[in-house]
ZAMARGU-4260 file (C-alpha; in steps of 0.2 Angstrom, whole numbers, plus 5000, padded with zeros to 4 digits):
<rodrens>
0) 5000/5000/5000 | 5007/5017/4995 | 5010/5029/5010 | 5004/5047/5010 | 5017/5059/5004
5) 5025/5073/5015 | 5011/5086/5018 | 5024/5100/5018 | 5025/5098/4999 | 5007/5100/4996
10) 5002/5111/5011 | 4993/5106/5027 | 4975/5105/5028 | 4966/5122/5030 | 4947/5125/5032
15) 4938/5132/5017 | 4936/5151/5016 | 4922/5158/5026 | 4918/5168/5010 | 4909/5153/5005
20) 4897/5153/5020 | 4879/5160/5020 | 4876/5174/5032 | 4866/5167/5047 | 4852/5176/5057
25) 4853/5175/5076 | 4842/5159/5078 | 4852/5150/5065 | 4868/5155/5072 | 4863/5150/5090
30) 4861/5132/5083 | 4874/5131/5069 | 4888/5141/5077 | 4885/5139/5096 | 4878/5122/5096
35) 4861/5125/5102 | 4845/5114/5100 | 4828/5118/5093 | 4813/5114/5104 | 4806/5097/5100
40) 4792/5097/5087 | 4795/5115/5081 | 4807/5112/5066 | 4801/5114/5048 | 4807/5097/5042
45) 4802/5086/5057 | 4787/5078/5048 | 4792/5082/5030 | 4790/5067/5018 | 4794/5075/5002
50) 4807/5067/4990 | 4823/5077/4989 | 4839/5082/4997 | 4844/5091/5013 | 4859/5103/5012
55) 4869/5112/5025 | 4861/5129/5028 | 4879/5137/5031 | 4889/5130/5016 | 4876/5122/5005
60) 4884/5105/5005 | 4872/5090/5003 | 4870/5081/5019 | 4855/5069/5018 | 4843/5060/5006
65) 4825/5060/5009 | 4826/5041/5006 | 4835/5039/5022 | 4823/5050/5033 | 4811/5041/5045
70) 4799/5046/5059 | 4808/5042/5076 | 4795/5051/5087 | 4809/5061/5095 | 4803/5078/5088
75) 4817/5082/5076 | 4821/5076/5059 | 4829/5058/5059 | 4840/5050/5046 | 4848/5033/5047
80) 4863/5037/5036 | 4871/5052/5028 | 4877/5055/5010 | 4895/5049/5007 | 4908/5059/5017
85) 4895/5073/5022 | 4894/5072/5041 | 4908/5070/5054 | 4906/5063/5071 | 4914/5072/5086
90) 4913/5066/5104 | 4902/5079/5113 | 4908/5090/5127 | 4896/5081/5139 | 4906/5065/5137
95) 4891/5055/5134 | 4884/5059/5117 | 4892/5060/5099 | 4889/5077/5090 | 4887/5077/5071
100) 4894/5092/5061 | 4894/5096/5042 | 4911/5089/5035 | 4913/5104/5024 | 4911/5119/5035
105) 4909/5112/5053 | 4891/5118/5056 | 4882/5110/5071 | 4869/5098/5065 | 4864/5088/5080
110) 4868/5071/5088 | 4870/5053/5082 | 4863/5038/5092 | 4866/5020/5089 | 4858/5004/5095
115) 4840/5010/5096 | 4833/4998/5083 | 4823/5010/5072 | 4830/5004/5056 | 4842/4991/5049
120) 4857/5003/5051 | 4853/5004/5069 | 4858/5022/5068 | 4848/5039/5071 | 4855/5056/5065
125) 4844/5068/5076 | 4846/5084/5066 | 4840/5102/5069 | 4829/5108/5055 | 4837/5125/5056
130) 4854/5117/5051 | 4847/5112/5035 | 4839/5118/5018 | 4828/5106/5009 | 4827/5105/4990
135) 4815/5093/4980 | 4830/5086/4969 | 4843/5073/4969 | 4859/5077/4978 | 4870/5090/4970
140) 4888/5091/4977 | 4902/5102/4970 | 4921/5099/4967 | 4934/5110/4959 | 4949/5105/4949
145) 4962/5115/4940 | 4972/5106/4926 | 4978/5119/4913 | 4966/5126/4900 | 4949/5124/4907
150) 4941/5120/4890 | 4948/5103/4890 | 4945/5099/4908 | 4927/5104/4907 | 4924/5094/4891
155) 4930/5078/4898 | 4922/5080/4915 | 4905/5083/4907 | 4906/5066/4899 | 4907/5056/4915
160) 4891/5047/4921 | 4885/5055/4938 | 4890/5072/4933 | 4876/5085/4930 | 4887/5099/4924
165) 4905/5106/4923 | 4908/5125/4922 | 4924/5134/4917 | 4930/5148/4928 | 4942/5156/4939
170) 4947/5153/4958 | 4961/5154/4971 | 4965/5173/4968 | 4962/5189/4975 | 4953/5199/4962
175) 4933/5199/4963 | 4924/5193/4947 | 4940/5193/4936 | 4939/5194/4917 | 4949/5182/4906
180) 4960/5196/4901 | 4964/5201/4919 | 4969/5183/4923 | 4980/5183/4908 | 4990/5196/4915
185) 4996/5184/4929 | 4992/5197/4942 | 4975/5191/4949 | 4982/5175/4957 | 4968/5165/4949
190) 4969/5148/4941 | 4959/5142/4926 | 4948/5129/4935 | 4932/5119/4932 | 4918/5117/4945
195) 4910/5100/4944 | 4892/5097/4950 | 4889/5079/4953 | 4878/5066/4961 | 4888/5058/4976
200) 4876/5043/4976 | 4881/5039/4958 | 4900/5044/4957 | 4912/5047/4972 | 4923/5061/4975
205) 4938/5049/4974 | 4932/5043/4957 | 4932/5062/4951 | 4949/5065/4959 | 4956/5050/4950
210) 4949/5055/4934 | 4956/5072/4936 | 4974/5065/4939 | 4971/5055/4923 | 4966/5068/4911
215) 4980/5080/4913 | 4999/5079/4917 | 5000/5082/4936 | 5019/5081/4935 | 5021/5097/4925
220) 5025/5112/4936 | 5024/5127/4925 | 5007/5125/4916 | 4999/5111/4906 | 5006/5106/4889
225) 5010/5122/4879 | 5000/5133/4890 | 5013/5140/4902 | 5009/5152/4916 | 5002/5153/4934
230) 4984/5152/4928 | 4987/5135/4921 | 4994/5126/4936 | 4988/5110/4943 | 4978/5110/4959
235) 4964/5102/4969 | 4953/5114/4978 | 4946/5103/4992 | 4931/5107/5002 | 4933/5096/5017
240) 4946/5086/5027 | 4939/5070/5018 | 4943/5077/5001 | 4960/5083/5006 | 4964/5066/5013
245) 4958/5058/4997 | 4969/5069/4986 | 4984/5066/4997 | 4981/5047/4996 | 4979/5047/4977
250) 4995/5058/4976 | 5004/5045/4987 | 4998/5031/4975 | 5005/5040/4959 | 5021/5044/4968
255) 5024/5026/4972 | 5022/5022/4954 | 5036/5035/4949 | 5026/5051/4946 | 5033/5066/4954
260) 5017/5076/4957 | 5017/5095/4955 | 4998/5097/4959 | 4995/5108/4974 | 4981/5105/4987
265) 4971/5121/4991 | 4956/5125/5002 | 4941/5129/4991 | 4938/5148/4988 | 4925/5158/4978
270) 4923/5151/4961 | 4920/5164/4947 | 4911/5157/4931 | 4921/5162/4916 | 4913/5172/4901
275) 4900/5163/4891 | 4911/5160/4876 | 4922/5149/4887 | 4908/5137/4891 | 4906/5121/4881
280) 4920/5127/4870 | 4924/5111/4861 | 4906/5106/4859 | 4902/5122/4851 | 4918/5121/4840
285) 4914/5103/4836 | 4932/5098/4840 | 4941/5089/4854 | 4954/5095/4867 | 4972/5098/4861
290) 4981/5095/4878 | 4969/5084/4888 | 4965/5066/4886 | 4962/5051/4897 | 4977/5040/4902
295) 4975/5026/4915 | 4986/5030/4930 | 4978/5020/4944
</rodrens>
C-alpha cells in the first residue's frame, strides 16, 4: 500500500474560506455556530415526507437524502445514514453523546445515536431543521479542479456518468469577478479551473479526483502542455478534510508508481464562472481537446 506523501510539499489542511458561507440570522447562528438545539416538534422538516435532498444551511453541501429519513417520534428530523463523506462525528463535550457536524464547514447539525433499533442501520441522526435547507431534487455536490486550460478539463468531466454539469471559471486569487484578460496578466492569482456538479450517490469524490489526475499531466509544474503560466497550474481545491485526505492518498499512489506530482492542494475559495464564450467550448466548435486526454494511471 502506498504511503501518504509529506504534507509539507502540498500544504497542510486548512478549512475552506468563510466567504463561501451563507450569512446566518441570530436563531440560525445559535444552533449552527453555538451548538444550540431547537425545541422538539418545532422544526420545519420534522414531519416533511417530500422526496429530495437536505443541504447544510451554512455552506450548501448536500447532507442527507429523503430516502434515508424516518419518523422516530423524537421531535426532530431523523436519518439513518448520511450522504457519502457529508457528516463528521465528534465526541460531545458532555462526554456522553456524539455530535454530528457538516464535514465541509463544521456547522453543528445535532447528535447521532446507535443501537435504538429504528431501522436496519441501527443508527439515528437527530438533526435540527434550522441547520438544513431542503430542495426537491437529487443530491448535487460540487468539486473544483484546475488542470491547465479549462476548456479540455470541462469537456472531459462533462462526459462522466453521474456528473450533472461542469463549468469553466477562475478561483484561488484575490480579484473579485475577474475577466479572462485580467487573469492572463498573471496578476490576479487565479487559476483556470472547472467546477463539477455531481451526484455523490452515482459517482464518488475519489472517482472524480482519480479522473482528474488521469486527464492531465500532474507532474508538469509550470502549466499544462503548451499553456505556460500561473493560471494553468495543476491544483485540487478541496472542500473538506475527507477530500484533502483523498487527494493526498491518490498522490501517494501516483508517487509510488514513479510520478513526481506537482499538483497543489488548496482550500476551496470563491469560484467565478468564466465568460459565456468559454463554456462548452469544444462542443460548440465541434472539435476535441488539444492537450487533455484520458490516460489510465491507477
